[in-house]
C-alpha positions as CSV (number, residue, x, y, z in Angstrom):
1,X,11.0,-20.2,39.4
2,X,12.7,-16.8,38.7
3,X,9.9,-16.1,36.2
4,X,7.4,-16.7,38.8
5,X,9.0,-14.2,41.2
6,X,9.3,-11.6,38.6
7,X,5.7,-12.0,37.9
8,X,4.6,-11.8,41.5
9,X,6.8,-8.6,41.7
10,X,5.2,-7.2,38.7
11,X,1.8,-8.2,40.3
12,X,2.4,-6.1,43.3
13,X,3.3,-3.3,41.1
14,X,-0.1,-3.8,39.3
15,X,-2.1,-3.8,42.6
16,X,-0.9,-0.1,43.0
17,X,-1.7,1.1,39.6
18,X,-5.2,2.5,39.0
19,X,-6.7,1.0,36.0
20,X,-10.1,2.6,36.8
21,X,-11.7,-0.8,37.1
22,X,-15.6,-0.9,37.1
23,X,-16.1,2.8,36.4
24,X,-19.8,3.0,35.4
25,X,-20.9,5.3,32.5
26,X,-23.9,7.2,32.8
27,X,-24.3,8.3,29.1
28,X,-25.7,5.4,27.3
29,X,-27.4,7.3,24.5
30,X,-26.4,6.9,20.7
31,X,-24.3,10.1,19.9
32,X,-23.0,10.3,16.5
33,X,-20.9,13.4,15.8
34,X,-23.3,16.1,14.0
35,X,-22.2,17.1,10.5
36,X,-23.4,20.6,9.4
37,X,-23.1,22.1,6.1
38,X,-21.9,25.3,7.8
39,X,-18.9,23.5,9.2
40,X,-17.6,22.4,5.9
41,X,-15.8,25.7,5.3
42,X,-13.8,25.2,8.7
43,X,-13.2,21.6,7.6
44,X,-11.6,22.7,4.2
45,X,-9.5,25.4,6.1
46,X,-8.1,23.0,8.5
47,X,-7.1,20.6,5.6
48,X,-5.3,23.6,3.9
49,X,-3.8,24.5,7.2
50,X,-2.4,20.9,7.6
51,X,-1.3,20.8,3.9
52,X,0.5,24.1,4.4
53,X,2.5,22.8,7.4
54,X,3.6,20.0,5.2
55,X,4.6,22.1,2.3
56,X,6.7,24.3,4.8
57,X,8.4,21.3,6.4
58,X,12.3,20.9,5.8
59,X,11.8,17.1,6.4
60,X,11.9,16.7,2.5
61,X,11.6,12.9,2.4
62,X,8.4,13.1,4.7
63,X,7.1,16.1,2.5
64,X,7.7,14.4,-0.9
65,X,6.3,10.9,0.1
66,X,3.4,11.3,2.5
67,X,0.0,11.3,0.8
68,X,-1.5,14.7,1.0
69,X,-5.0,14.3,-0.6
70,X,-8.0,15.4,1.5
71,X,-9.1,12.0,2.5
72,X,-5.8,11.1,4.1
73,X,-5.4,14.5,5.8
74,X,-8.9,14.3,7.2
75,X,-8.0,10.9,9.2
76,X,-5.3,12.9,10.9
77,X,-7.5,15.9,11.7
78,X,-10.2,13.9,13.3
79,X,-7.7,11.8,15.2
80,X,-6.6,15.0,16.8
81,X,-9.9,16.9,17.0
82,X,-9.0,19.3,14.0
83,X,-5.9,20.7,16.0
84,X,-3.8,21.4,12.9
85,X,-0.5,21.3,14.8
86,X,-1.4,18.0,16.5
87,X,-2.5,16.5,13.3
88,X,0.9,17.4,11.7
89,X,2.8,15.8,14.6
90,X,0.8,12.6,14.3
91,X,1.2,12.6,10.4
92,X,4.9,12.9,10.9
93,X,4.9,10.1,13.5
94,X,2.7,7.8,11.3
95,X,5.4,8.2,8.2
96,X,8.6,7.6,10.3
97,X,7.1,4.8,12.4
98,X,6.3,2.8,9.2
99,X,9.7,3.8,7.8
100,X,11.5,2.7,11.0
101,X,9.4,-0.5,11.3
102,X,9.2,-1.3,7.6
103,X,9.2,-5.2,8.4
104,X,5.8,-4.7,10.0
105,X,4.4,-3.3,6.8
106,X,6.0,-5.7,4.5
107,X,3.5,-7.6,2.3
108,X,0.9,-5.7,4.3
109,X,-2.2,-7.2,2.8
110,X,-5.0,-9.8,3.7
111,X,-3.0,-12.3,1.5
112,X,-0.2,-12.4,3.7
113,X,-0.2,-15.7,5.6
114,X,0.3,-14.4,9.0
115,X,-2.4,-11.7,8.7
116,X,-4.7,-14.0,7.4
117,X,-4.1,-16.7,9.9
118,X,-4.6,-14.1,12.6
119,X,-7.8,-12.7,11.1
120,X,-9.1,-16.3,10.9
121,X,-8.6,-16.8,14.6
122,X,-10.6,-13.6,15.3
123,X,-7.2,-11.6,16.0
124,X,-9.0,-9.0,15.6
125,X,-12.6,-9.5,14.9
126,X,-15.1,-6.6,14.2
127,X,-18.5,-6.4,15.5
128,X,-21.3,-5.9,13.0
129,X,-23.1,-3.4,15.0
130,X,-21.7,0.1,16.5
131,X,-22.3,1.0,20.1
132,X,-24.6,3.3,21.5
133,X,-22.2,6.3,20.7
134,X,-21.5,5.1,17.0
135,X,-18.2,3.7,17.9
136,X,-16.7,0.8,16.1
137,X,-16.1,-2.1,18.3
138,X,-13.1,-4.5,17.9
139,X,-12.8,-7.8,19.9
140,X,-9.9,-9.8,20.5
141,X,-10.3,-13.4,21.7
142,X,-6.5,-13.9,23.1
143,X,-7.0,-17.6,23.7
144,X,-7.4,-18.2,20.1
145,X,-3.6,-17.3,19.8
146,X,-1.8,-20.6,19.8
147,X,1.6,-18.8,19.6
148,X,2.6,-20.8,16.5
149,X,2.9,-17.2,14.8
150,X,4.2,-14.1,16.8
151,X,2.6,-11.3,18.7
152,X,3.8,-9.2,15.7
153,X,1.6,-10.9,13.2
154,X,-1.4,-10.3,15.6
155,X,-0.4,-6.7,15.6
156,X,0.0,-6.6,11.7
157,X,-3.5,-8.1,11.5
158,X,-4.8,-5.4,14.0
159,X,-3.1,-2.6,12.0
160,X,-4.3,-4.0,8.6
161,X,-7.9,-3.9,10.2
162,X,-7.8,-0.3,11.6
163,X,-6.4,1.0,8.1
164,X,-9.5,-0.6,6.4
165,X,-11.8,0.7,9.0
166,X,-10.3,4.2,9.3
167,X,-11.6,5.0,5.6
168,X,-15.1,5.1,7.2
169,X,-15.5,8.8,8.2
170,X,-17.9,7.8,11.1
171,X,-14.9,5.7,12.5
172,X,-12.6,8.7,12.3
173,X,-15.2,10.9,14.0
174,X,-16.4,8.5,16.6
175,X,-13.4,6.3,17.2
176,X,-13.1,2.7,18.4
177,X,-13.6,0.6,21.4
178,X,-11.5,-2.4,21.9
179,X,-12.3,-5.5,23.9
180,X,-9.7,-8.0,25.0
181,X,-11.1,-11.4,26.2
182,X,-8.3,-13.2,28.1
183,X,-10.5,-16.1,29.1
184,X,-8.6,-19.3,29.5
185,X,-5.5,-17.5,28.2
186,X,-2.7,-19.9,29.5
187,X,0.5,-19.3,31.5
188,X,2.5,-20.7,28.6
189,X,0.7,-18.1,26.3
190,X,1.6,-15.1,28.6
191,X,5.1,-15.8,28.3
192,X,4.8,-14.8,24.7
193,X,3.7,-11.2,25.5
194,X,7.3,-9.8,25.0
195,X,7.6,-6.4,26.6
196,X,9.6,-5.1,23.4
197,X,6.7,-5.9,21.2
198,X,4.1,-4.7,23.7
199,X,6.0,-1.2,23.8
200,X,6.2,-1.3,20.0
201,X,2.4,-1.8,19.9
202,X,1.7,0.9,22.1
203,X,3.9,3.4,20.3
204,X,2.3,2.5,17.0
205,X,-1.3,3.0,18.3
206,X,-1.1,5.8,20.9
207,X,1.2,8.0,19.1
208,X,1.4,7.1,15.4
209,X,-1.8,5.9,14.2
210,X,-4.9,8.2,13.1
211,X,-7.6,6.7,15.5
212,X,-9.4,7.6,18.5
213,X,-9.4,4.5,21.0
214,X,-12.4,5.5,23.5
215,X,-12.2,2.6,25.4
216,X,-10.1,-0.5,25.9
217,X,-11.7,-3.2,28.1
218,X,-10.1,-6.3,29.5
219,X,-12.4,-9.3,30.5
220,X,-11.6,-12.6,31.9
221,X,-7.8,-11.8,32.8
222,X,-6.0,-14.5,34.9
223,X,-3.4,-12.7,37.5
224,X,-0.3,-13.5,35.4
225,X,-1.8,-11.6,32.5
226,X,-2.5,-8.7,34.7
227,X,1.1,-9.0,36.0
228,X,2.5,-9.2,32.4
229,X,0.4,-6.1,31.5
230,X,2.1,-3.7,34.0
231,X,5.0,-3.8,31.7
232,X,3.1,-1.4,29.6
233,X,2.5,1.2,32.4
234,X,5.5,3.5,31.8
235,X,4.6,3.8,28.1
236,X,0.8,4.8,28.4
237,X,-0.1,8.4,28.4
238,X,-2.4,9.5,31.1
239,X,-5.5,9.9,28.7
240,X,-4.9,6.2,27.7
241,X,-4.8,5.2,31.3
242,X,-8.0,6.8,31.6
243,X,-9.6,4.6,29.1
244,X,-8.5,1.3,30.2
245,X,-11.0,-0.8,32.0
246,X,-10.4,-4.0,33.7
247,X,-13.6,-6.0,34.3
248,X,-12.2,-9.6,35.3
249,X,-15.3,-12.1,35.3
250,X,-17.7,-9.4,36.0
251,X,-19.2,-8.9,32.6
252,X,-21.9,-6.7,33.9
253,X,-19.5,-3.9,34.4
254,X,-18.6,-4.4,30.6
255,X,-22.3,-4.1,29.7
256,X,-22.3,-0.7,31.2
257,X,-20.1,0.5,28.5
258,X,-21.0,-2.0,25.6
259,X,-24.6,-2.9,25.6
260,X,-25.3,-6.5,25.5
261,X,-27.4,-6.5,22.3
262,X,-24.5,-5.8,20.1
263,X,-22.0,-8.4,22.0
264,X,-21.4,-11.9,21.2
265,X,-22.8,-14.7,23.4
266,X,-19.3,-15.5,25.0
267,X,-19.1,-12.1,26.3
268,X,-22.5,-12.1,28.0
269,X,-24.2,-10.6,24.9
270,X,-27.3,-11.3,22.9
271,X,-25.9,-12.1,19.5
272,X,-24.6,-15.5,18.4
273,X,-21.0,-16.5,18.9
274,X,-18.4,-14.5,17.2
275,X,-17.6,-15.8,13.5
276,X,-14.2,-14.4,12.5
277,X,-14.9,-15.5,9.0
278,X,-17.5,-12.6,8.6
279,X,-14.8,-10.1,8.9
280,X,-12.2,-12.0,7.1
281,X,-14.7,-12.1,3.9
282,X,-15.4,-8.4,4.2
283,X,-11.7,-7.4,4.0
284,X,-11.0,-10.0,1.2
285,X,-13.9,-8.7,-0.7
286,X,-12.7,-5.2,-0.2
287,X,-9.3,-6.1,-1.4
288,X,-10.6,-7.7,-4.7
289,X,-12.7,-4.6,-5.6
290,X,-9.8,-2.1,-5.3
């Protein structure tokens, strides 16, 4: 009963919080970021600028161990819209987050049993098609998590997938959309959404990973999930808050952002039901070719 009271209290706080539910996007045109040959010089200049900041750093461990090849530095520059100072800060955050949380990145490969199990359960999955703005769409079917493995394992699988996807320059430029489907997610399952782990995940994805998250959509969430998710409120930056959309059971508002023709049937889309095995096979194949 104590937990129930805590959840009700958190739900009251949630109702005061503006999640920008049901906001309608007017721009549904496919917009890939243009690349002009004339911009290549500026790109090279910013790469050299970022490398110069690393060279001047007095953080010798970071400077001597962080990869500094062009392709790596570009990930961080795209993530911060080629603001060299911001990209440098993100690069440092990335290095030290992994150093501080080394257990998360231990045996960080698809062959790790917990990562593979999470991917087999579609935690996460990746749609075959991009959205109208060229953004990669990740989906998380929360009910597939039977809690026999930890939320950290789901997080490891998510990070592993993002590390693979961020190698694509289009994903660096256009960013990601995440859809979390909470349909039939049980009260018992919600008790495994530990605040400490949620905080760790937010820190890693919001401040320490070179990706642009353009939209995070919740669908089918029961009230106790809404209540549990309020614990993340203090850790979200304003820009992140503005990109969180709560749709409940109204899938039509989700379709205002992500077109039905690329979504699986369970999300009201026109594609067959999502098959997690497709994404799993892709990352396994990529790993064997390295």
